[in-house]
C-alpha positions in Angstrom: -2.9 -17.3 11.1 -1.8 -13.7 10.6 1.6 -13.7 8.8 3.5 -10.4 8.7 6.9 -9.8 7.2 9.2 -7.8 9.5 10.2 -4.3 8.3 9.5 -5.5 4.8 10.8 -2.7 2.5 14.0 -2.5 4.6 14.4 -6.3 4.7 14.3 -6.5 0.9 17.0 -3.8 0.7 19.1 -5.7 3.3 18.9 -8.9 1.3 20.1 -7.0 -1.8 22.8 -5.3 0.3 23.8 -7.3 3.4 26.0 -4.4 4.6 22.8 -2.7 5.7 22.0 -5.4 8.2 22.1 -4.3 11.8 22.1 -0.6 10.9 19.4 2.1 11.2 17.9 2.1 7.7 15.0 4.2 6.3 13.2 3.6 3.1 11.3 6.5 1.6 13.6 9.0 0.0 16.3 11.6 0.6 16.4 13.0 4.2 16.2 16.5 2.9 13.1 15.6 0.8 9.5 16.3 1.7 8.4 12.6 1.6 7.7 10.4 4.6 9.2 7.2 6.0 7.8 4.2 4.2 9.6 1.7 6.4 12.3 1.8 9.1 14.6 -0.9 10.4 14.2 -2.0 14.1 17.6 -0.2 14.7 16.0 3.0 13.4 12.8 2.5 15.3 14.8 2.5 18.5 15.3 6.3 17.9 11.6 6.8 17.6 11.3 6.5 13.8 8.1 5.0 12.3 6.2 4.8 9.1 4.5 8.0 8.0 7.0 10.2 9.8 8.3 13.1 7.7 11.8 12.3 6.4 13.1 15.6 7.8 12.0 14.6 11.3 13.5 11.1 10.9 16.8 12.6 9.9 16.8 14.9 12.9 16.0 12.0 15.3 18.5 9.6 13.8 21.1 11.6 11.7 23.2 8.4 11.3 20.4 6.6 9.6 20.9 5.3 6.0 18.2 6.7 3.8 17.1 4.8 0.7 14.8 5.9 -2.1 13.2 2.5 -2.4 11.9 0.6 -5.4 8.3 -0.6 -5.6 9.0 -3.2 -8.3 11.5 -5.0 -6.0 8.9 -5.0 -3.2 6.1 -6.1 -5.5 8.2 -9.1 -6.7 9.2 -10.1 -3.2 5.5 -9.9 -2.1 4.4 -12.1 -5.0 6.9 -14.8 -3.9 5.7 -14.4 -0.3 2.1 -14.9 -1.3 3.0 -17.9 -3.4 4.7 -19.6 -0.4 1.6 -19.1 1.7 -0.7 -20.5 -1.1 1.4 -23.7 -0.9 0.2 -24.2 2.6 -3.5 -23.3 2.2 -5.7 -22.0 -0.6 -7.7 -19.9 1.9 -5.5 -16.8 1.7 -6.4 -13.1 2.2 -3.6 -10.7 1.4 -3.6 -7.5 3.4 -1.2 -5.4 1.4 2.3 -6.4 0.2 3.7 -7.8 3.4 0.9 -9.4 5.4 -1.9 -11.9 5.0 -4.4 -14.0 6.8 -4.3 -17.8 6.2 -7.0 -20.2 7.2 -5.2 -23.4 8.2 -8.3 -25.4 9.1 -8.0 -28.9 7.6 -4.4 -28.4 6.4 -2.6 -28.3 9.8 -2.6 -32.1 10.1 -0.4 -32.4 7.1 2.3 -30.7 9.1 1.7 -32.3 12.5 0.0 -29.3 14.1 -0.9 -25.7 13.3 2.2 -24.5 15.2 4.5 -26.8 13.2 2.8 -25.5 10.0 3.6 -22.0 11.1 7.2 -22.9 11.8 7.5 -24.4 8.3 6.1 -21.2 6.8 8.7 -19.1 8.6 11.5 -21.4 7.5 10.5 -21.2 3.9 10.1 -17.4 3.9 13.5 -17.1 5.4 15.1 -19.7 3.1 13.6 -18.4 -0.1 13.3 -14.6 0.5 15.9 -14.1 3.2 13.3 -12.2 5.2 11.9 -13.0 8.7 8.2 -13.3 9.3 6.1 -13.0 12.5 3.0 -15.2 12.9 0.0 -15.1 15.2 -2.2 -18.1 15.5 -5.7 -17.9 16.9 -9.4 -18.7 16.4 -10.1 -15.4 14.7 -8.5 -12.7 12.6 -8.3 -9.9 15.2 -6.7 -12.1 17.8 -4.2 -13.5 15.3 -3.2 -10.0 14.2 -2.6 -8.9 17.7 -0.6 -12.0 18.4 1.6 -11.5 15.4 2.3 -7.9 16.4 3.2 -8.9 19.9 5.6 -11.6 18.6 7.6 -9.2 16.4 10.3 -9.4 15.1 10.7 -13.0 13.9 8.3 -14.4 16.4 5.5 -17.0 16.7 2.6 -16.7 19.2 -0.4 -19.0 19.5 -3.5 -18.1 21.5 -5.3 -21.2 22.5 -9.0 -21.5 21.8 -11.0 -20.2 24.8 -8.2 -18.0 26.0 -8.8 -15.1 23.6 -10.4 -12.8 26.2 -7.8 -13.5 28.8 -5.0 -12.9 26.2 -6.4 -9.5 25.2 -7.6 -8.2 28.6 -4.3 -6.7 29.9 -3.2 -5.1 26.7 -3.6 -1.3 26.1 -6.5 -0.4 23.8 -4.2 0.8 21.1 -3.3 -2.8 20.5 -6.8 -3.6 19.2 -7.1 -3.2 15.4 -9.6 -0.5 14.5 -8.8 1.8 17.4 -7.0 4.9 16.0 -6.0 8.1 17.8 -9.5 9.6 17.7 -11.2 6.5 19.1 -8.4 6.0 21.6 -8.7 9.5 23.0 -12.4 9.1 23.3 -12.1 5.7 25.2 -9.4 7.1 27.5 -11.8 10.0 28.3 -14.2 7.3 29.4 -11.4 5.8 31.7 -11.0 2.8 29.4 -7.2 2.2 28.8 -7.1 -1.6 28.4 -8.9 -4.0 26.1 -10.2 -5.8 29.2 -12.0 -2.7 30.4 -13.4 -2.2 26.9 -14.8 -5.7 26.9 -16.8 -5.2 30.2 -18.2 -1.7 29.2 -22.0 -2.0 28.7 -22.7 -2.5 25.0 -25.5 0.1 25.1 -23.0 2.7 26.4 -20.4 1.9 23.6 -23.1 2.2 20.9 -24.2 5.5 22.3 -20.6 6.9 21.9 -19.5 5.0 18.7 -22.7 3.9 17.0 -22.6 0.6 15.1 -18.8 0.4 15.4 -19.2 0.3 19.2 -20.7 -3.2 18.8 -17.8 -4.3 16.7 -15.3 -3.0 19.2 -17.1 -4.8 22.0 -17.0 -8.1 20.1 -13.3 -7.8 19.2 -12.4 -6.8 22.8 -14.2 -9.9 24.0 -12.1 -12.0 21.6 -15.1 -12.8 19.3 -14.3 -12.6 15.6 -16.1 -15.0 13.2 -15.1 -13.2 10.0 -14.1 -15.6 7.3 -11.0 -15.4 5.0 -11.9 -13.3 1.9 -10.0 -13.7 -1.3 -8.8 -10.4 -2.8 -11.6 -8.7 -4.8 -11.1 -7.4 -8.3 -9.6 -3.9 -8.4 -12.2 -1.2 -8.8 -9.7 1.6 -9.6 -6.0 2.3 -10.2 -4.0 5.5 -9.8 -0.6 7.1 -9.5 0.5 10.2 -7.7 3.7 12.0 -6.6 4.8 14.9 -4.4 7.2 17.4 -5.9 10.4 18.3 -4.2 9.3 21.9 -4.3 5.9 23.4 -4.9 5.5 24.4 -8.5 3.5 26.6 -10.8 5.3 25.3 -13.9 2.4 24.1 -16.1 4.8 22.3 -18.5 6.2 20.3 -15.6 2.8 19.5 -14.3 1.6 18.2 -17.7 4.8 16.2 -18.2 4.3 14.5 -14.8 0.7 14.0 -15.5 1.6 12.3 -18.8 4.0 9.9 -17.1 1.6 9.1 -14.3 -1.2 8.5 -16.9 1.1 6.1 -18.9 1.7 4.1 -15.7 -2.1 3.9 -15.1 -2.7 2.9 -18.7 -0.1 0.2 -18.6 -1.6 -1.1 -15.4 -5.1 -1.2 -17.0 -3.8 -3.1 -20.0 -1.8 -5.6 -17.9 -5.0 -6.4 -16.0 -7.0 -6.5 -19.2 -9.3 -3.8 -18.0 -10.8 -0.6 -19.4 -12.0 2.5 -17.4 -15.1 4.6 -17.7 -14.0 7.5 -15.4 -10.8 9.6 -15.1 -9.9 11.5 -11.9 -7.4 14.3 -11.4 -6.0 15.0 -7.9 -4.1 18.1 -6.9 -2.7 19.2 -3.6 -1.6 22.8 -3.2 1.2 24.2 -1.1 -1.3 25.0 1.7 -2.2 21.3 1.8 -5.7 21.8 0.5 -6.6 19.0 -1.9 -9.1 18.9 -4.8 -10.2 16.1 -7.1 -11.9 16.5 -10.5 -13.4 13.7 -12.5 -14.9 13.1 -15.9 -16.9 10.2 -17.2 -15.8 9.0 -20.6 -18.3 8.5 -23.4 -16.7 5.1 -24.0 -14.5 2.9 -21.8 -10.8 3.2 -22.6 -7.3 1.9 -21.6 -5.3 4.3 -23.9 -2.5 6.4 -22.5 -3.6 9.2 -24.8 -7.2 9.2 -23.7 -6.3 9.1 -20.0 -3.8 12.0 -20.5 -6.1 14.1 -22.7 -8.9 13.8 -20.2 -6.6 14.5 -17.3 -5.0 17.5 -18.9 -8.4 19.1 -19.6 -9.3 18.7 -16.0 -5.9 20.2 -15.0 -6.3 23.2 -17.3 -9.7 24.0 -15.8 -8.4 23.5 -12.2 -5.5 25.8 -12.8 -7.4 28.5 -14.6 -6.9 31.6 -12.4 -5.2 29.6 -9.7 -2.3 31.4 -8.0 -1.3 28.7 -5.5 1.6 26.4 -6.3 1.0 22.7 -6.6 2.6 20.3 -4.1 1.2 16.9 -5.4 -0.4 15.7 -8.6 -2.1 12.4 -9.3 -4.3 10.7 -11.9 -6.5 7.7 -11.6 -9.2 5.7 -13.3 -12.3 4.0 -12.0 -15.5 2.2 -13.0 -13.3 -0.6 -14.5 -14.8 -3.0 -17.0 -13.5 -6.0 -18.9 -11.5 -5.3 -22.1 -13.6 -5.3 -25.3 -15.4 -2.6 -27.1 -17.5 -1.9 -30.2 -15.2 -0.9 -33.0 -16.1 2.2 -35.1 -15.8 1.1 -38.7 -15.6 4.7 -39.9 -12.7 5.7 -37.5 -9.5 3.6 -37.4 -7.7 6.0 -35.1 -8.8 4.1 -31.9 -7.6 0.8 -33.4 -4.2 2.4 -34.4 -3.8 3.8 -30.9 -4.6 0.4 -29.4 -1.9 -1.2 -31.6 0.6 1.5 -30.7 0.0 1.0 -26.9 0.6 -2.8 -27.3 3.8 -2.2 -29.2 5.0 0.3 -26.5 4.0 -2.2 -23.7 6.1 -4.9 -25.4 9.2 -2.6 -25.7 8.9 -1.5 -22.1 8.5 -5.0 -20.8 11.7 -6.0 -22.5 13.9 -2.9 -22.1 12.3 -1.0 -19.1 9.6 1.6 -18.8 11.8 4.6 -19.7 13.2 2.9 -22.8 10.6 4.6 -24.9 9.0 7.9 -24.0 6.9 10.7 -25.5 8.6 14.0 -26.0 6.6 15.5 -23.2 8.0 13.1 -20.5 11.6 13.5 -21.6 12.0 16.6 -19.4 11.3 14.5 -16.3 14.9 13.2 -16.6 16.1 16.4 -15.0 13.5 16.2 -12.2 13.3 12.5 -11.1 16.0 9.9 -11.0 15.3 7.2 -13.6 15.8 3.5 -14.0 14.7 0.5 -16.0 11.4 0.4 -14.1 10.7 4.0 -14.7 11.2 7.3 -12.8 11.5 7.1 -9.1 8.8 9.3 -7.8 8.7 10.6 -4.2 6.8 8.9 -1.4 3.8 8.5 -1.0 3.8 7.0 -4.6 6.4 4.4 -3.5 3.6 2.1 -2.4 1.9 2.4 -5.8 
């Protein structure tokens, strides 16, 4: 099965505020802001709105839309409940982001009568416990199940019988096949291939000559062949935070304050996962949309806010030296994660004191909210970003992080 929650971010907001139901709603930020649409209700989509669209464009196409800043913690909590429901039906679960997952029902469908009845029960539980509708596709393989769930939206259920995969896919436009983006789609159309059926009968040698190894994958998927197994989520290899400013800025104090806050979120995430990092990466995007990344390997793995910030600010200072362009986006991340635990330096107790301090701050924030305790540097962000118990609300695209 491929289970996908319908207009997830919007649906969560509508559960919290039922007056939003049946109305064009956009989650992402203020319409005059420079962020993008994170999610749009089906009523808003009727006006051409879609995820990734600039908010300014969305406001122009649908001026009557209700724009909501959004809250990642709410969506994360709803997602965790959603995944818990799915895990009750089968342990073979592969999450694909917050609002969708693959579920292998093999061997468990008989407990519910049939795989279709099992899917109906999943939909009923999601609706009853979360107040959100889900669309489900059932098939012999992942790619066919995903196409089926997309075609059944919203609040639908579509089963593709074994042996009927190729016939099901054949009449659909090539854009419906996962893995075909704009570039590949344009190339296929230039070859007079506009349906999945035409793609499936194109000689494999010709596909590989145009698309390399991915041509063989496209050919298999178009033929309804997909033997990939369910893969449990792998351990995170990195974590990061970033935000786009409302206006491009050259204010170094603001950049450092934002970097400090983002670094604290990264550090808290590391400690929650009981991980430490060996590498810190700074990301900057300038007003002309050019983007740079700078990274530094640490001499010893760390999960300290101070270490992350000090490393990030050194990279920032070097990057901005002599730079005349204003900054549009700033971000910081860590990678090369290892399990917590390190060799203590008996001659230097500062690291141990910092560790104890971070634990104390984490406890306070868990109980009273992230902004309940701050460094002096981050206090100035109160005048830039709206705050709340879960922290400052940064602009999209950091909503999903």
